[in-house]
C-alpha positions in Angstrom: -4.7 72.8 29.6 -3.0 76.2 29.6 0.0 77.1 27.4 2.1 80.2 28.2 4.2 81.7 25.5 7.5 83.5 26.0 5.6 86.8 25.4 3.4 86.1 28.5 0.4 85.4 26.3 -1.7 82.5 27.6 -3.7 80.0 25.5 -6.3 78.3 27.7 -7.8 75.2 26.3 -10.6 74.8 28.7 -14.2 73.6 28.1 -17.0 74.5 30.4 -19.1 71.4 30.3 -21.2 71.4 27.2 -21.0 75.2 26.9 -18.3 76.6 24.7 -17.4 77.3 21.1 -17.5 73.8 19.8 -15.2 73.7 16.8 -14.5 77.5 17.2 -12.7 79.5 19.7 -13.1 82.4 22.1 -10.5 85.0 22.3 -10.4 87.2 25.4 -8.2 90.3 25.4 -7.8 93.6 27.1 -10.5 95.3 25.0 -13.2 92.5 25.0 -14.0 89.1 23.7 -14.5 87.6 20.2 -16.1 84.2 19.5 -15.6 82.5 16.2 -17.2 79.4 14.9 -18.1 77.8 11.6 -21.0 80.1 10.9 -20.8 82.6 13.7 -18.9 85.7 14.6 -19.7 87.5 17.8 -18.0 90.0 20.0 -18.4 91.9 23.2 -18.3 94.8 22.7 -19.5 94.6 19.1 -17.3 97.4 18.0 -14.0 95.3 18.3 -14.7 93.6 15.0 -15.3 95.2 11.7 -18.6 93.6 11.1 -20.0 92.3 14.4 -23.2 91.0 12.8 -23.5 87.3 12.5 -22.7 86.5 8.9 -25.3 83.7 8.8 -24.9 80.3 7.3 -22.1 79.9 4.9 -23.5 78.5 1.6 -20.0 77.5 0.3 -17.8 74.7 1.6 -15.4 76.1 4.1 -12.4 74.9 2.1 -13.5 76.9 -1.0 -11.9 80.1 0.2 -8.6 78.4 1.0 -8.5 76.6 -2.3 -9.2 79.8 -4.2 -6.5 81.7 -2.3 -4.0 78.9 -2.9 -4.6 78.9 -6.6 -4.4 82.7 -6.8 -1.1 82.6 -4.9 0.3 80.0 -7.3 -0.5 82.4 -10.1 0.7 85.6 -8.4 3.6 84.0 -6.4 2.3 85.9 -3.3 2.1 84.2 0.1 -1.1 82.5 1.0 -3.5 83.9 3.6 -2.9 80.7 5.6 0.9 80.7 5.2 2.7 77.4 5.8 4.5 78.8 8.8 1.2 79.7 10.4 -0.1 76.3 9.7 3.0 74.6 11.1 2.7 76.6 14.4 -1.0 76.0 14.7 -0.6 72.2 14.0 2.3 72.0 16.5 0.1 73.3 19.3 -2.5 70.6 18.6 0.2 67.9 18.6 1.6 69.2 21.8 -1.8 69.0 23.6 -2.3 65.4 22.4 1.2 64.4 23.5 0.7 65.8 26.9 -2.6 63.9 27.2 -1.1 60.7 25.9 1.8 60.8 28.4 -0.7 61.5 31.2 0.9 64.7 32.3 -2.1 67.0 32.4 -1.7 69.2 35.4 2.1 69.2 35.3 4.3 71.9 33.8 6.2 70.9 30.7 8.6 73.2 28.9 8.7 73.3 25.1 11.7 74.7 23.1 10.2 76.1 19.9 13.6 76.4 18.2 14.8 72.8 18.9 11.1 71.6 18.7 11.6 69.4 21.8 10.4 69.3 25.4 13.2 70.4 27.7 11.9 68.4 30.7 10.1 65.3 29.6 11.8 62.5 27.7 8.5 60.5 27.5 6.9 63.3 25.7 9.9 63.7 23.3 9.5 60.0 22.3 6.1 60.8 20.9 7.4 63.6 18.6 8.2 61.1 15.9 7.4 57.6 15.0 8.9 54.8 13.0 7.7 54.8 9.4 6.6 51.7 7.5 9.1 50.4 5.0 9.0 52.4 1.8 7.5 55.4 3.5 10.5 56.6 5.5 11.4 60.3 5.4 14.7 61.3 3.8 17.5 62.5 6.0 18.1 66.2 5.6 20.9 68.2 7.1 
């Protein structure tokens, strides 16, 4: 699947068989390539990251850094490193990919309006943007 942003940037979600970054990602830009993964950081050329050496196994749980930053930001009132808006946008991309797969429209072009947070050309996909909540767990109406 390929997503194209209004800026022209493309996000390609393609796996090459069993090769690929697993739970990480590969970023390809004009100046080279960076691969990130749970315990790996690599680039080509190496100079495009501050410390291109593989940092080795992480001895701490991956969530420890996020929790520490969150607690520090509660105390300081500064924004978190992983700000809620960044989390929202990243999560939205994952939901969109799954919706396109569920509707069976892989290979077709769908258009997403990020302001309205709706597909502009697919009612079937829009139906999957929300679901009926169980009694007692409904979301409040706002606005």
